[in-house]
PDB file with SEQRES, HELIX, SHEET and CRYST1 records, atoms N, CA, C and O in Angstrom:
SEQRES   1 A   70  MET LEU SER PRO THR GLN ARG GLN LEU SER MET VAL GLU          
SEQRES   2 A   70  LEU ALA ASP ARG GLY MET THR LEU GLN GLN ILE ALA ALA          
SEQRES   3 A   70  ARG LEU GLY VAL SER VAL THR PHE VAL GLN ARG GLU LEU          
SEQRES   4 A   70  ALA ARG VAL ALA CYS MET VAL LEU ASP GLY THR TYR THR          
SEQRES   5 A   70  PRO THR PRO LEU PRO ILE GLU VAL ALA ALA VAL ARG GLY          
SEQRES   6 A   70  GLY ASP VAL ALA HIS                                          
HELIX    1 AA1 GLN A    6  ASP A   16  1                                  11    
HELIX    2 AA2 LEU A   21  LEU A   28  1                                   8    
HELIX    3 AA3 VAL A   32  LEU A   47  1                                  16    
HELIX    4 AA4 PRO A   57  ARG A   64  1                                   8    
CRYST1    1.000    1.000    1.000  90.00  90.00  90.00 P 1           1          
ATOM      1  N   MET A   1       0.958  -1.220   0.013  1.00  0.00           N  
ATOM      2  CA  MET A   1      -0.031   0.002  -0.027  1.00  0.00           C  
ATOM      3  C   MET A   1       0.914   1.230   0.042  1.00  0.00           C  
ATOM      4  O   MET A   1       1.856   1.313   0.831  1.00  0.00           O  
ATOM      5  N   LEU A   2       0.565   2.178  -0.869  1.00  0.00           N  
ATOM      6  CA  LEU A   2       1.340   3.371  -0.953  1.00  0.00           C  
ATOM      7  C   LEU A   2       0.955   4.397   0.164  1.00  0.00           C  
ATOM      8  O   LEU A   2      -0.218   4.540   0.511  1.00  0.00           O  
ATOM      9  N   SER A   3       1.902   5.048   0.667  1.00  0.00           N  
ATOM     10  CA  SER A   3       1.691   6.161   1.525  1.00  0.00           C  
ATOM     11  C   SER A   3       2.475   7.332   1.101  1.00  0.00           C  
ATOM     12  O   SER A   3       3.467   7.166   0.391  1.00  0.00           O  
ATOM     13  N   PRO A   4       2.086   8.568   1.503  1.00  0.00           N  
ATOM     14  CA  PRO A   4       2.782   9.797   0.994  1.00  0.00           C  
ATOM     15  C   PRO A   4       4.202   9.837   1.619  1.00  0.00           C  
ATOM     16  O   PRO A   4       4.442   9.437   2.759  1.00  0.00           O  
ATOM     17  N   THR A   5       5.113  10.352   0.774  1.00  0.00           N  
ATOM     18  CA  THR A   5       6.439  10.507   1.206  1.00  0.00           C  
ATOM     19  C   THR A   5       6.526  11.728   2.226  1.00  0.00           C  
ATOM     20  O   THR A   5       5.577  12.499   2.372  1.00  0.00           O  
ATOM     21  N   GLN A   6       7.607  11.841   2.854  1.00  0.00           N  
ATOM     22  CA  GLN A   6       7.831  12.960   3.853  1.00  0.00           C  
ATOM     23  C   GLN A   6       7.631  14.403   3.114  1.00  0.00           C  
ATOM     24  O   GLN A   6       6.999  15.341   3.601  1.00  0.00           O  
ATOM     25  N   ARG A   7       8.250  14.405   1.922  1.00  0.00           N  
ATOM     26  CA  ARG A   7       8.152  15.685   1.141  1.00  0.00           C  
ATOM     27  C   ARG A   7       6.708  15.905   0.729  1.00  0.00           C  
ATOM     28  O   ARG A   7       6.267  17.043   0.888  1.00  0.00           O  
ATOM     29  N   GLN A   8       5.914  14.978   0.223  1.00  0.00           N  
ATOM     30  CA  GLN A   8       4.533  15.122   0.023  1.00  0.00           C  
ATOM     31  C   GLN A   8       3.727  15.560   1.237  1.00  0.00           C  
ATOM     32  O   GLN A   8       2.801  16.365   1.139  1.00  0.00           O  
ATOM     33  N   LEU A   9       4.111  14.998   2.401  1.00  0.00           N  
ATOM     34  CA  LEU A   9       3.383  15.289   3.698  1.00  0.00           C  
ATOM     35  C   LEU A   9       3.721  16.786   3.957  1.00  0.00           C  
ATOM     36  O   LEU A   9       2.805  17.509   4.349  1.00  0.00           O  
ATOM     37  N   SER A  10       5.028  17.334   3.759  1.00  0.00           N  
ATOM     38  CA  SER A  10       5.339  18.642   3.935  1.00  0.00           C  
ATOM     39  C   SER A  10       4.515  19.514   3.025  1.00  0.00           C  
ATOM     40  O   SER A  10       4.054  20.554   3.495  1.00  0.00           O  
ATOM     41  N   MET A  11       4.289  19.199   1.790  1.00  0.00           N  
ATOM     42  CA  MET A  11       3.559  20.056   0.872  1.00  0.00           C  
ATOM     43  C   MET A  11       2.108  20.107   1.346  1.00  0.00           C  
ATOM     44  O   MET A  11       1.488  21.171   1.350  1.00  0.00           O  
ATOM     45  N   VAL A  12       1.575  18.964   1.741  1.00  0.00           N  
ATOM     46  CA  VAL A  12       0.132  19.026   2.277  1.00  0.00           C  
ATOM     47  C   VAL A  12       0.047  19.846   3.519  1.00  0.00           C  
ATOM     48  O   VAL A  12      -0.953  20.547   3.677  1.00  0.00           O  
ATOM     49  N   GLU A  13       1.006  19.832   4.432  1.00  0.00           N  
ATOM     50  CA  GLU A  13       0.923  20.676   5.627  1.00  0.00           C  
ATOM     51  C   GLU A  13       0.988  22.119   5.136  1.00  0.00           C  
ATOM     52  O   GLU A  13       0.162  22.913   5.585  1.00  0.00           O  
ATOM     53  N   LEU A  14       1.841  22.498   4.309  1.00  0.00           N  
ATOM     54  CA  LEU A  14       1.876  23.835   3.914  1.00  0.00           C  
ATOM     55  C   LEU A  14       0.632  24.375   3.129  1.00  0.00           C  
ATOM     56  O   LEU A  14       0.231  25.532   3.250  1.00  0.00           O  
ATOM     57  N   ALA A  15       0.104  23.513   2.382  1.00  0.00           N  
ATOM     58  CA  ALA A  15      -1.188  23.775   1.661  1.00  0.00           C  
ATOM     59  C   ALA A  15      -2.217  23.961   2.853  1.00  0.00           C  
ATOM     60  O   ALA A  15      -2.948  24.951   2.859  1.00  0.00           O  
ATOM     61  N   ASP A  16      -2.270  23.119   3.750  1.00  0.00           N  
ATOM     62  CA  ASP A  16      -3.306  23.249   4.854  1.00  0.00           C  
ATOM     63  C   ASP A  16      -3.080  24.569   5.569  1.00  0.00           C  
ATOM     64  O   ASP A  16      -4.014  25.130   6.143  1.00  0.00           O  
ATOM     65  N   ARG A  17      -1.926  25.042   5.544  1.00  0.00           N  
ATOM     66  CA  ARG A  17      -1.732  26.438   6.272  1.00  0.00           C  
ATOM     67  C   ARG A  17      -2.174  27.473   5.388  1.00  0.00           C  
ATOM     68  O   ARG A  17      -2.171  28.624   5.824  1.00  0.00           O  
ATOM     69  N   GLY A  18      -2.595  27.226   4.085  1.00  0.00           N  
ATOM     70  CA  GLY A  18      -3.112  28.272   3.234  1.00  0.00           C  
ATOM     71  C   GLY A  18      -2.140  28.785   2.272  1.00  0.00           C  
ATOM     72  O   GLY A  18      -2.403  29.769   1.581  1.00  0.00           O  
ATOM     73  N   MET A  19      -0.950  28.117   2.192  1.00  0.00           N  
ATOM     74  CA  MET A  19       0.135  28.641   1.261  1.00  0.00           C  
ATOM     75  C   MET A  19      -0.400  28.283  -0.215  1.00  0.00           C  
ATOM     76  O   MET A  19      -1.157  27.331  -0.404  1.00  0.00           O  
ATOM     77  N   THR A  20       0.023  29.065  -1.169  1.00  0.00           N  
ATOM     78  CA  THR A  20      -0.304  28.860  -2.621  1.00  0.00           C  
ATOM     79  C   THR A  20       0.707  27.881  -3.153  1.00  0.00           C  
ATOM     80  O   THR A  20       1.727  27.609  -2.520  1.00  0.00           O  
ATOM     81  N   LEU A  21       0.432  27.384  -4.256  1.00  0.00           N  
ATOM     82  CA  LEU A  21       1.476  26.496  -4.918  1.00  0.00           C  
ATOM     83  C   LEU A  21       2.783  27.141  -5.143  1.00  0.00           C  
ATOM     84  O   LEU A  21       3.843  26.542  -4.963  1.00  0.00           O  
ATOM     85  N   GLN A  22       2.705  28.332  -5.527  1.00  0.00           N  
ATOM     86  CA  GLN A  22       3.933  29.120  -5.692  1.00  0.00           C  
ATOM     87  C   GLN A  22       4.716  29.340  -4.480  1.00  0.00           C  
ATOM     88  O   GLN A  22       5.944  29.371  -4.566  1.00  0.00           O  
ATOM     89  N   GLN A  23       4.099  29.502  -3.308  1.00  0.00           N  
ATOM     90  CA  GLN A  23       4.681  29.783  -2.063  1.00  0.00           C  
ATOM     91  C   GLN A  23       5.271  28.401  -1.633  1.00  0.00           C  
ATOM     92  O   GLN A  23       6.405  28.376  -1.154  1.00  0.00           O  
ATOM     93  N   ILE A  24       4.613  27.348  -1.771  1.00  0.00           N  
ATOM     94  CA  ILE A  24       5.061  26.052  -1.342  1.00  0.00           C  
ATOM     95  C   ILE A  24       6.404  25.720  -2.205  1.00  0.00           C  
ATOM     96  O   ILE A  24       7.408  25.278  -1.646  1.00  0.00           O  
ATOM     97  N   ALA A  25       6.352  25.946  -3.502  1.00  0.00           N  
ATOM     98  CA  ALA A  25       7.469  25.647  -4.390  1.00  0.00           C  
ATOM     99  C   ALA A  25       8.633  26.494  -3.957  1.00  0.00           C  
ATOM    100  O   ALA A  25       9.755  25.989  -3.921  1.00  0.00           O  
ATOM    101  N   ALA A  26       8.444  27.715  -3.635  1.00  0.00           N  
ATOM    102  CA  ALA A  26       9.547  28.645  -3.255  1.00  0.00           C  
ATOM    103  C   ALA A  26      10.091  28.133  -1.877  1.00  0.00           C  
ATOM    104  O   ALA A  26      11.307  28.038  -1.714  1.00  0.00           O  
ATOM    105  N   ARG A  27       9.241  27.814  -0.923  1.00  0.00           N  
ATOM    106  CA  ARG A  27       9.732  27.374   0.362  1.00  0.00           C  
ATOM    107  C   ARG A  27      10.567  26.090   0.259  1.00  0.00           C  
ATOM    108  O   ARG A  27      11.564  25.942   0.966  1.00  0.00           O  
ATOM    109  N   LEU A  28      10.148  25.126  -0.653  1.00  0.00           N  
ATOM    110  CA  LEU A  28      10.814  23.904  -0.699  1.00  0.00           C  
ATOM    111  C   LEU A  28      11.883  23.798  -1.858  1.00  0.00           C  
ATOM    112  O   LEU A  28      12.498  22.746  -2.030  1.00  0.00           O  
ATOM    113  N   GLY A  29      12.091  24.913  -2.650  1.00  0.00           N  
ATOM    114  CA  GLY A  29      13.015  25.021  -3.613  1.00  0.00           C  
ATOM    115  C   GLY A  29      12.791  23.982  -4.813  1.00  0.00           C  
ATOM    116  O   GLY A  29      13.704  23.348  -5.343  1.00  0.00           O  
ATOM    117  N   VAL A  30      11.570  23.913  -5.124  1.00  0.00           N  
ATOM    118  CA  VAL A  30      11.121  23.098  -6.282  1.00  0.00           C  
ATOM    119  C   VAL A  30      10.181  23.828  -7.249  1.00  0.00           C  
ATOM    120  O   VAL A  30       9.709  24.920  -6.933  1.00  0.00           O  
ATOM    121  N   SER A  31       9.917  23.273  -8.361  1.00  0.00           N  
ATOM    122  CA  SER A  31       9.060  23.996  -9.250  1.00  0.00           C  
ATOM    123  C   SER A  31       7.519  23.786  -8.841  1.00  0.00           C  
ATOM    124  O   SER A  31       7.137  22.871  -8.111  1.00  0.00           O  
ATOM    125  N   VAL A  32       6.732  24.711  -9.384  1.00  0.00           N  
ATOM    126  CA  VAL A  32       5.330  24.739  -9.119  1.00  0.00           C  
ATOM    127  C   VAL A  32       4.723  23.588  -9.683  1.00  0.00           C  
ATOM    128  O   VAL A  32       3.763  23.079  -9.105  1.00  0.00           O  
ATOM    129  N   THR A  33       5.223  23.053 -10.878  1.00  0.00           N  
ATOM    130  CA  THR A  33       4.746  21.850 -11.553  1.00  0.00           C  
ATOM    131  C   THR A  33       4.976  20.629 -10.690  1.00  0.00           C  
ATOM    132  O   THR A  33       4.134  19.737 -10.590  1.00  0.00           O  
ATOM    133  N   PHE A  34       6.166  20.617 -10.059  1.00  0.00           N  
ATOM    134  CA  PHE A  34       6.485  19.482  -9.167  1.00  0.00           C  
ATOM    135  C   PHE A  34       5.471  19.450  -7.990  1.00  0.00           C  
ATOM    136  O   PHE A  34       4.988  18.365  -7.667  1.00  0.00           O  
ATOM    137  N   VAL A  35       5.123  20.591  -7.331  1.00  0.00           N  
ATOM    138  CA  VAL A  35       4.226  20.741  -6.336  1.00  0.00           C  
ATOM    139  C   VAL A  35       2.873  20.202  -6.711  1.00  0.00           C  
ATOM    140  O   VAL A  35       2.305  19.354  -6.023  1.00  0.00           O  
ATOM    141  N   GLN A  36       2.351  20.725  -7.854  1.00  0.00           N  
ATOM    142  CA  GLN A  36       1.168  20.242  -8.486  1.00  0.00           C  
ATOM    143  C   GLN A  36       1.091  18.767  -8.629  1.00  0.00           C  
ATOM    144  O   GLN A  36       0.068  18.158  -8.318  1.00  0.00           O  
ATOM    145  N   ARG A  37       2.132  18.188  -9.086  1.00  0.00           N  
ATOM    146  CA  ARG A  37       2.117  16.664  -9.517  1.00  0.00           C  
ATOM    147  C   ARG A  37       2.009  15.912  -8.120  1.00  0.00           C  
ATOM    148  O   ARG A  37       1.246  14.960  -7.954  1.00  0.00           O  
ATOM    149  N   GLU A  38       2.833  16.415  -7.139  1.00  0.00           N  
ATOM    150  CA  GLU A  38       2.925  15.634  -5.854  1.00  0.00           C  
ATOM    151  C   GLU A  38       1.651  15.747  -5.085  1.00  0.00           C  
ATOM    152  O   GLU A  38       1.215  14.734  -4.539  1.00  0.00           O  
ATOM    153  N   LEU A  39       0.994  16.909  -4.984  1.00  0.00           N  
ATOM    154  CA  LEU A  39      -0.244  17.106  -4.362  1.00  0.00           C  
ATOM    155  C   LEU A  39      -1.351  16.293  -5.106  1.00  0.00           C  
ATOM    156  O   LEU A  39      -2.268  15.780  -4.464  1.00  0.00           O  
ATOM    157  N   ALA A  40      -1.265  16.182  -6.409  1.00  0.00           N  
ATOM    158  CA  ALA A  40      -2.246  15.268  -7.152  1.00  0.00           C  
ATOM    159  C   ALA A  40      -2.036  13.831  -6.813  1.00  0.00           C  
ATOM    160  O   ALA A  40      -3.005  13.072  -6.786  1.00  0.00           O  
ATOM    161  N   ARG A  41      -0.834  13.413  -6.555  1.00  0.00           N  
ATOM    162  CA  ARG A  41      -0.564  12.031  -6.187  1.00  0.00           C  
ATOM    163  C   ARG A  41      -1.226  11.768  -4.859  1.00  0.00           C  
ATOM    164  O   ARG A  41      -1.850  10.731  -4.635  1.00  0.00           O  
ATOM    165  N   VAL A  42      -1.059  12.807  -3.927  1.00  0.00           N  
ATOM    166  CA  VAL A  42      -1.601  12.496  -2.588  1.00  0.00           C  
ATOM    167  C   VAL A  42      -3.140  12.560  -2.744  1.00  0.00           C  
ATOM    168  O   VAL A  42      -3.831  11.819  -2.045  1.00  0.00           O  
ATOM    169  N   ALA A  43      -3.667  13.353  -3.568  1.00  0.00           N  
ATOM    170  CA  ALA A  43      -5.069  13.369  -3.711  1.00  0.00           C  
ATOM    171  C   ALA A  43      -5.663  12.078  -4.175  1.00  0.00           C  
ATOM    172  O   ALA A  43      -6.730  11.639  -3.745  1.00  0.00           O  
ATOM    173  N   CYS A  44      -4.890  11.473  -5.106  1.00  0.00           N  
ATOM    174  CA  CYS A  44      -5.277  10.134  -5.576  1.00  0.00           C  
ATOM    175  C   CYS A  44      -5.188   9.056  -4.524  1.00  0.00           C  
ATOM    176  O   CYS A  44      -5.997   8.128  -4.507  1.00  0.00           O  
ATOM    177  N   MET A  45      -4.199   9.175  -3.635  1.00  0.00           N  
ATOM    178  CA  MET A  45      -4.150   8.147  -2.467  1.00  0.00           C  
ATOM    179  C   MET A  45      -5.307   8.352  -1.576  1.00  0.00           C  
ATOM    180  O   MET A  45      -5.819   7.394  -0.997  1.00  0.00           O  
ATOM    181  N   VAL A  46      -5.778   9.654  -1.429  1.00  0.00           N  
ATOM    182  CA  VAL A  46      -6.977   9.893  -0.542  1.00  0.00           C  
ATOM    183  C   VAL A  46      -8.218   9.236  -1.270  1.00  0.00           C  
ATOM    184  O   VAL A  46      -8.992   8.475  -0.689  1.00  0.00           O  
ATOM    185  N   LEU A  47      -8.328   9.585  -2.531  1.00  0.00           N  
ATOM    186  CA  LEU A  47      -9.597   8.981  -3.225  1.00  0.00           C  
ATOM    187  C   LEU A  47      -9.560   7.546  -3.331  1.00  0.00           C  
ATOM    188  O   LEU A  47     -10.629   6.936  -3.329  1.00  0.00           O  
ATOM    189  N   ASP A  48      -8.351   6.863  -3.432  1.00  0.00           N  
ATOM    190  CA  ASP A  48      -8.255   5.424  -3.486  1.00  0.00           C  
ATOM    191  C   ASP A  48      -8.436   4.836  -2.124  1.00  0.00           C  
ATOM    192  O   ASP A  48      -8.546   3.615  -2.019  1.00  0.00           O  
ATOM    193  N   GLY A  49      -8.476   5.603  -1.083  1.00  0.00           N  
ATOM    194  CA  GLY A  49      -8.609   5.148   0.204  1.00  0.00           C  
ATOM    195  C   GLY A  49      -7.282   4.556   0.875  1.00  0.00           C  
ATOM    196  O   GLY A  49      -7.340   3.849   1.881  1.00  0.00           O  
ATOM    197  N   THR A  50      -6.147   4.878   0.275  1.00  0.00           N  
ATOM    198  CA  THR A  50      -4.947   4.315   0.809  1.00  0.00           C  
ATOM    199  C   THR A  50      -4.215   5.232   1.732  1.00  0.00           C  
ATOM    200  O   THR A  50      -3.173   4.907   2.301  1.00  0.00           O  
ATOM    201  N   TYR A  51      -4.836   6.461   1.866  1.00  0.00           N  
ATOM    202  CA  TYR A  51      -4.300   7.561   2.836  1.00  0.00           C  
ATOM    203  C   TYR A  51      -5.420   8.307   3.383  1.00  0.00           C  
ATOM    204  O   TYR A  51      -6.289   8.786   2.655  1.00  0.00           O  
ATOM    205  N   THR A  52      -5.420   8.414   4.603  1.00  0.00           N  
ATOM    206  CA  THR A  52      -6.367   9.305   5.218  1.00  0.00           C  
ATOM    207  C   THR A  52      -5.672  10.503   5.936  1.00  0.00           C  
ATOM    208  O   THR A  52      -5.062  10.268   6.980  1.00  0.00           O  
ATOM    209  N   PRO A  53      -5.718  11.619   5.502  1.00  0.00           N  
ATOM    210  CA  PRO A  53      -5.007  12.749   5.978  1.00  0.00           C  
ATOM    211  C   PRO A  53      -5.601  13.255   7.353  1.00  0.00           C  
ATOM    212  O   PRO A  53      -6.803  13.154   7.600  1.00  0.00           O  
ATOM    213  N   THR A  54      -4.721  13.786   8.203  1.00  0.00           N  
ATOM    214  CA  THR A  54      -5.244  14.372   9.360  1.00  0.00           C  
ATOM    215  C   THR A  54      -6.314  15.393   9.167  1.00  0.00           C  
ATOM    216  O   THR A  54      -6.173  16.217   8.264  1.00  0.00           O  
ATOM    217  N   PRO A  55      -7.432  15.418   9.975  1.00  0.00           N  
ATOM    218  CA  PRO A  55      -8.457  16.503   9.662  1.00  0.00           C  
ATOM    219  C   PRO A  55      -7.907  17.884  10.055  1.00  0.00           C  
ATOM    220  O   PRO A  55      -7.137  18.107  10.990  1.00  0.00           O  
ATOM    221  N   LEU A  56      -8.427  18.782   9.187  1.00  0.00           N  
ATOM    222  CA  LEU A  56      -8.156  20.279   9.443  1.00  0.00           C  
ATOM    223  C   LEU A  56      -8.852  20.658  10.649  1.00  0.00           C  
ATOM    224  O   LEU A  56      -9.830  20.013  11.027  1.00  0.00           O  
ATOM    225  N   PRO A  57      -8.369  21.771  11.347  1.00  0.00           N  
ATOM    226  CA  PRO A  57      -9.074  22.284  12.542  1.00  0.00           C  
ATOM    227  C   PRO A  57     -10.591  22.626  12.236  1.00  0.00           C  
ATOM    228  O   PRO A  57     -11.438  22.441  13.110  1.00  0.00           O  
ATOM    229  N   ILE A  58     -10.904  23.088  11.083  1.00  0.00           N  
ATOM    230  CA  ILE A  58     -12.287  23.432  10.706  1.00  0.00           C  
ATOM    231  C   ILE A  58     -13.105  22.133  10.687  1.00  0.00           C  
ATOM    232  O   ILE A  58     -14.259  22.064  11.108  1.00  0.00           O  
ATOM    233  N   GLU A  59     -12.432  21.138  10.177  1.00  0.00           N  
ATOM    234  CA  GLU A  59     -13.194  19.674  10.090  1.00  0.00           C  
ATOM    235  C   GLU A  59     -13.519  19.238  11.559  1.00  0.00           C  
ATOM    236  O   GLU A  59     -14.637  18.844  11.892  1.00  0.00           O  
ATOM    237  N   VAL A  60     -12.481  19.339  12.387  1.00  0.00           N  
ATOM    238  CA  VAL A  60     -12.632  18.958  13.688  1.00  0.00           C  
ATOM    239  C   VAL A  60     -13.790  19.754  14.419  1.00  0.00           C  
ATOM    240  O   VAL A  60     -14.592  19.182  15.157  1.00  0.00           O  
ATOM    241  N   ALA A  61     -13.818  20.983  14.184  1.00  0.00           N  
ATOM    242  CA  ALA A  61     -14.791  21.923  14.836  1.00  0.00           C  
ATOM    243  C   ALA A  61     -16.170  21.440  14.244  1.00  0.00           C  
ATOM    244  O   ALA A  61     -17.124  21.352  15.017  1.00  0.00           O  
ATOM    245  N   ALA A  62     -16.309  21.153  13.036  1.00  0.00           N  
ATOM    246  CA  ALA A  62     -17.629  20.763  12.481  1.00  0.00           C  
ATOM    247  C   ALA A  62     -18.134  19.506  13.089  1.00  0.00           C  
ATOM    248  O   ALA A  62     -19.330  19.334  13.327  1.00  0.00           O  
ATOM    249  N   VAL A  63     -17.199  18.618  13.340  1.00  0.00           N  
ATOM    250  CA  VAL A  63     -17.621  17.380  13.864  1.00  0.00           C  
ATOM    251  C   VAL A  63     -18.078  17.545  15.446  1.00  0.00           C  
ATOM    252  O   VAL A  63     -19.005  16.904  15.943  1.00  0.00           O  
ATOM    253  N   ARG A  64     -17.323  18.451  16.106  1.00  0.00           N  
ATOM    254  CA  ARG A  64     -17.614  18.738  17.461  1.00  0.00           C  
ATOM    255  C   ARG A  64     -18.673  19.800  17.758  1.00  0.00           C  
ATOM    256  O   ARG A  64     -18.943  20.201  18.891  1.00  0.00           O  
ATOM    257  N   GLY A  65     -19.235  20.207  16.641  1.00  0.00           N  
ATOM    258  CA  GLY A  65     -20.222  21.260  16.873  1.00  0.00           C  
ATOM    259  C   GLY A  65     -19.712  22.685  17.169  1.00  0.00           C  
ATOM    260  O   GLY A  65     -20.418  23.492  17.773  1.00  0.00           O  
ATOM    261  N   GLY A  66     -18.351  23.006  16.689  1.00  0.00           N  
ATOM    262  CA  GLY A  66     -17.941  24.276  16.933  1.00  0.00           C  
ATOM    263  C   GLY A  66     -16.929  24.377  18.098  1.00  0.00           C  
ATOM    264  O   GLY A  66     -16.302  25.419  18.291  1.00  0.00           O  
ATOM    265  N   ASP A  67     -16.781  23.282  18.868  1.00  0.00           N  
ATOM    266  CA  ASP A  67     -15.901  23.280  20.077  1.00  0.00           C  
ATOM    267  C   ASP A  67     -14.422  23.013  19.665  1.00  0.00           C  
ATOM    268  O   ASP A  67     -14.010  21.853  19.633  1.00  0.00           O  
ATOM    269  N   VAL A  68     -13.653  24.017  19.362  1.00  0.00           N  
ATOM    270  CA  VAL A  68     -12.301  23.963  18.972  1.00  0.00           C  
ATOM    271  C   VAL A  68     -11.360  24.220  20.158  1.00  0.00           C  
ATOM    272  O   VAL A  68     -11.457  25.282  20.774  1.00  0.00           O  
ATOM    273  N   ALA A  69     -10.451  23.291  20.504  1.00  0.00           N  
ATOM    274  CA  ALA A  69      -9.449  23.431  21.494  1.00  0.00           C  
ATOM    275  C   ALA A  69      -8.406  24.395  20.970  1.00  0.00           C  
ATOM    276  O   ALA A  69      -7.944  24.221  19.842  1.00  0.00           O  
ATOM    277  N   HIS A  70      -7.986  25.465  21.778  1.00  0.00           N  
ATOM    278  CA  HIS A  70      -6.966  26.392  21.452  1.00  0.00           C  
ATOM    279  C   HIS A  70      -5.602  25.990  22.080  1.00  0.00           C  
ATOM    280  O   HIS A  70      -4.606  26.690  21.894  1.00  0.00           O  
TER     281      HIS A  70                                                      
END                                                                             
């Protein structure tokens, strides 16, 4: 079963923080095309059910009915 690489997980984390593809690419020293391709691979893993990402804070709040720990 495939799982995301550490680099892919770093890209997902940066995207979760709201960074653009351009910002992620600049931060990691790679091309925007590379970031797009790697995030698409992670998205395929999610759709295939082989990877379940950590929920975003807003997703946690929705499940808990708005109760977000700070």
